[in-house]
N, C-alpha and C positions, 0 to 999 in steps of 0.2 A: 333477477338482476345479479345473482351471488356469482352464476353461470358465468356469466358475460364478465367477472371479474376476474373469475380465475384464468379466462383466455388472454386479457390486456393486462396492459400494465403500463404506467405511465411515471418517471421519476425527473427529477430535474432539480439543477443546484442552483444557488444565487452567489455573485461573486462580489461584491464589495472589496592467530593461536600459537597460542604458543608453542614453538618447536622444542621438541626432545633431543638432549645431546648424549652421547653414551661417554662416559666416565670411564676410562680407564685406568687401574691400579699400575704404579711404574713398577715396573721388573727391578727386582731386588741385586745390586749388582756385587759383586767382591770389592772389600776395602780396598784391597792393594793385590799387587801379580805375586804369584808365588814362584820363587826358584828354588831350583834343586840344585845342591852341590854334588860335587864330582862325589863317587862313592854312597849320596844318600840314597835309600828308596822309602818313596811316600805308602803309606799305609792308612787301610782307612779309618783307625783310630785316630790318627797323627792330627791330619786335616782333611777338612770338607767344607761345600760349598753352603750357604746358609738354608735351610728345609724351606724356606717363603718362598711360591710356585704365582707365576701371575697367574692371575682369574678374569677370564672375558666376560664380561653382561652385555646379552641382549641388549639394547636401546629400547627402555620404556616408550611406547605409542602412544601417542594421546587420543583418545577416543572420542571424537565429535559427533552431536546428535543434533536437529534440527532441534528447537523446541517447540512444541504444541502452539498451535494457535490459540490466541485467548479470545473467549465468544462473549461479546456484549451484546447481550438481548433485552435488558432491562430499563427501564426507566432508569436516568441518573446522569450525573456529569464523572468522565473517566480521562484521569490523565495517565496516558500510557508511555511518554518517555519526555525525561530531560537530558537537555544535553547543554551545550556552550551555543547555541540558538536559541534555545528557551525550553518551554512546557509545551510538548503536545499535547491536545483537551480535544474531548469527543464528549458532543453533549445527545442524547437518545431520546426523543419523544414518541413512544409509540401512539398508534390514536389521536396525533394533533387535530388532524380533521375527523372529525366521525364519519362511520360508515356508509350511512345516509347522503351525507354532503359531499364525501369521496367518490360516492358512485355519480352522481351529478356532475362533479367537475371534472372524473376520468372521461365520461361522454362527451362536455362539451371540447375539454382539449383534442381529444380525438378527430372531431368534426372541424372545428375551428382554425387552428394554429396551420401555417401555413409549412407543413414538413418537407424537407428534402433529402435526396442524398447528395453527401457532398463526397467530390474525389479528393483524397487525401496522396499525401508523397513521402516515401519512407525508404532513406536509403536509394535515396533518385527512381525510385518505380512508384506509378502513379496505382493506386487501388479507389475501390469506392466503399467506401465507410461500411461496414456493417451496423447500421443504423440510420435513423431518419434524426434531423437536428434542423433547430431553429431558433434564432438568436435575437434578444430584446433588449437593447441599449441603445444609447446617444452617440457612443463611437464605436468603431470599427473592433471585429476581436479577431487576432492572429493567434492559433494554435496547431502544433504541425503539421508548418507551412500552408495553413489554409487560412485565409482570410473570410470574415462574415461582415457582412459590409451594415452599417448603424441602421437599426428599426427602433425608432422613440416610438411607436406607435402600441402600448401595451394592450393588450387581450385583457377586456376589462374583469374577469377571471383569475388572471395571473397577477391584474393589481390590486386585486382583495385579497389576494393570498400574500403575495409581497406585505402588505401593510397587515395582514395578522402575523406574520412571523417578525416585524421589525416591533410590533410592540409586545410581543410576548417574548423577543429574545433581548432588547437593549439594543441591538446592533442595527444600523442604517446599511441598504443595496441597492446597488445602482445597475445592474445588469440580471441578465440571464439566459441560459443556457438551455434550451428544453432537449432531451433526447428519446428516442422513441423505440423501443425495443421491439417488432414485431414477431418474431417465434423465436425458439431456443439457440438460434445460429446468432442473433444479433447480440453485440457484446460491445464494453469500452477495454480498453487495454488498458495494461500497467500506465500510471501517469501521475504526476503531481499538477496542481493546476497553480504553478510558480512563475505564470508568464508576467513578462514585467509591467504590464499593464495594469495588473492588478494589485499592483503595491506591496511590498515589504509585507508579508506574513499575514496575509488576505484570510478573513472570516468566509468560508461556505458554508450556506444551507444548501443542503438537498432533499427534497420533500417526493417523496412518492406515489405512484398511485398505480393499483393494477396489480397483475401476479405479482407475488414474493420473489426475490431474487438477494443471492449472499453479497452483500458487498465486501469486499477482503480490500486488506492491508497490510502492507509489508514495510518493515523500516529498511531506510537507507544505509547498506552495509558502509564501516569505515573505509578510509584512502588502503589497509593494509591489504582487505580481502580483495582487492584491484575488480568490484564491480560483482564478485560471486553473493546472489542472494542466499544461497544455501541454508546457512546459517542463521539469519536475519530475525528480528522478533515478526509476529504476525498476528493482525487481529481478524477476526469474523463478526460480520454485524447482517443480521436477518432483515432485510427492509417490506415491512408487509403494507398492505394498502392504506396510506393516510399517513404513514410514518414519517417525521420529521429527523435528520441528522443534520447537527450543527460542528462542524470543521473550528479549531480557532488557535492561536499561537503558530507553535513553530510546524505545525502540524506537515503544511504545503514544504516546508524546507526538508524535515527530515522522514518524510514516508510517502510511498506512492499507495495508490489504491487501482483497483480494476471492478470491476461488474459483467458477470458473465453468466451464464445459463447453465446447469449443469444436469439438469433432467430434461426431456422434451416438454413443451407445452404449448399451448395455443398460442396467436397472437398477442402480443404484450407492449402495448403502446409505454412508453415512458417518458416519465419529464421530469424535469428541471435541475439545474444548476446556477446556483446566484451567487455572486460574490463582490467585495468591495477592496 
């Protein structure tokens, strides 16, 4: 079963610069005009201009470096930012589902969930999403110009997992987006779960099964950066078999996330995205 877990993966989530300026010193000028009277000869000892000279200084350049990503890989509650929007907080629970049960869950979900590859639209160009997905919820869900039809018929395993998460976190969830990553080429690009249908500051619970992947986050840049993410804060969270990740507060308003394979590996189904 260990070999199978390495080859497969299920992940899912429940919804319910400062510019430097050159400073030049003003040149020293004579305080008045010198007038030579007829028959008068100037000598070096009699009159001379000030010894002060203009000194040019090279502008000092501010060297900016991208901050090192913060790695979160231990169980706990982490406040990752504070802004006018609020506190962005993540909670990590490795081993939320023990290995034996996680193996069984992975097998059931790979077999029974109605996985489908959907067509997305980006900049008016259609493309096949690099993963399989399935939606559970009483209302439709639209993201990236893709609308997933209502599906109130929850698989019993998914409903059991939903109840376990609610009992342990105190949050109530109402929908679930399942993602299946088949191989190292499948991924979820940078995004925020901030669709209006999820409400303001939704809580997102992500439960992963199968091969480990790294969940990466980056803080949205301030307006003066004009969308440049080069120097923003970043977080990396390894998500192993049976790991639960909760994102709360202003996380969806202030951060983006992606999940992609960094190294080749076998088939890896990925599960679950639930919010409220």
